[in-house]
N, C-alpha and C positions, 0 to 999 in steps of 0.2 A: 427780503430783508437779510442783511448779512449776519453771520454768526460770529463775526470778529469781536474780540473783547475790547479792542480799542483801535483808534486811528492815530497815526503819527501826528503829533502836534508841532514838534520842534525839539531842539536839544534838551533832553531831560524831562520831557512831558508828552502826554498822549491825551486824546479826547476819548473818554469812556464811551463805548458804543451803546451802552444801556441807558446812561443818564445824559449823554452828550455834553458832559462837563469835563473841563480840563483837569488832569491829575498828574502830579509830579511823580515820576518813576525813577529818576536819577537826580537826587538833590544836589550833588556836587556839580554835575554837568549843567543842570538848570541854573544854579547860582553863577557858575563861570560864564555862561552865555549871556546872562543879564546883569553882569557886574556893575554896569553904569546906570541901571534902571532904579529910579527913586522908589518905585513901587515893589521892588524885590521882596522886602519883608512882608508886605501885604499878600503878594502872590504866593510866597512860601507858606503862609498860614492858610490862605483860601484854597489853593490847589493842593496843599499838603494835608488837608483833612481837618483843619481847625478854623472853621468860618467864624466862630465867636471871637477869637483873637483878631482875625482879619477885620471884623466889624469895629472892634475897639480902635484899632489903628486907623481905620478909615474915618471914624467920627472925629478924629483929631485933625484931619486934613480939610483944607478949604474945598468947597464945592467946585466941581469941574467935571468934564465929560468922563474921563477915565475913572476918577474917584466915584462918581455917581453910578456908573455901570457896575463897578466892582462891589459897591455897597448893595446894589440890587441883587447881584449874584450871591453875596453873603447872606442877605435876608432870605433868598429863595432856598439856599442850602440849609438854613436854620428853620425852615418850615413856615416862614412869615411870607407866604405866597402873595397875599393881597398887596402888601407893602412893596414887594419886589415888582409886581406887575404894574402897580400905579406909578412907581418911580420910572420904570422903563417907558411907559406910555407918555409920561410927562417929557422925558428926554426926546422921544420921537417927535413930539410936536414942534420942537425947536431945531431939529436936524435939517440942515440945508443940503448937504451933498449926498449923492447916491450911496457912496461907500458907508457913510455913517448910518444912513437909514437902513441899509441892508444889514449892517451889524446889529442895530437895535431890533429889527424884525427877527433876526436869528435869536437874539437874547430873549425876546418876548416868547418865541416858540419854546425855547428851553425852559423858561420859567413856568409857562402854562403847562407844559408836559409834566414838569416836576410837581405842579399843583394838582395833577390828576384831571386836567382839562384838555385832553388831546384834540378834541374837535376844534377848539379855539386855536390851538397851536398850529394846526394845518395851514390856515391862511397866512400866518406869519412866516412859516418855513417856505411856503410857496412864493410869497412876495420877495423874501430874501433870495431865494434861488433865482427867480426871474431877473432880479437886479444884478446878482453876481454873474449870471450868464451874459447879460447885456454889457457888462463892464469888463469882461475878460478875466474873471477870477481864476485862481489856481485850480488845478484838478483836485487837489486835496480839499479845498473849500467847497467845491461843487459836490464832491463825494460825500462829505459830512452833511451837507444840507439835504441831499437826496436821501441819505440814511435817516435824517430827522423826519422827513416827510413819510418815509416808509414806517418808521416807528410810531409816529402820530396816527397814521391810518390804522395800523394794527391795533393800537390801544383804543382807538375810537370804536372799533368793531367789538371790543370785549364787553 
């Protein structure tokens, strides 16, 4: 397992190596990079440490893939783990393409890890990694998933 505090996520944000959650580290750079993104205010709250405000913003939006995934993340960050996992599992049942399924498997792994259920998270990280490898994912994505597997294994042994 790596002792890195984070993985590069993109302009202005990282993936925390302990929680596997995105976190904004440069608010200005993050906002500039996502200037045209309608979800910018939600992401600024959610990844900036205010999941309660993110959830309020999300509940005012119509249901859709991105909104529902972010709502599950907000619920997970707020400790409403069962609601987060249930929402992600429901989304997974309707996912048709491999990329979306891999994304949801990764999100389920993160939510289960956050819920203190690392043994359950293992299978989701493993499935996400297998799909990402089969579809030629970026090295950064593969590295983060391998780290998620290592983290889940270590926590399952505790």
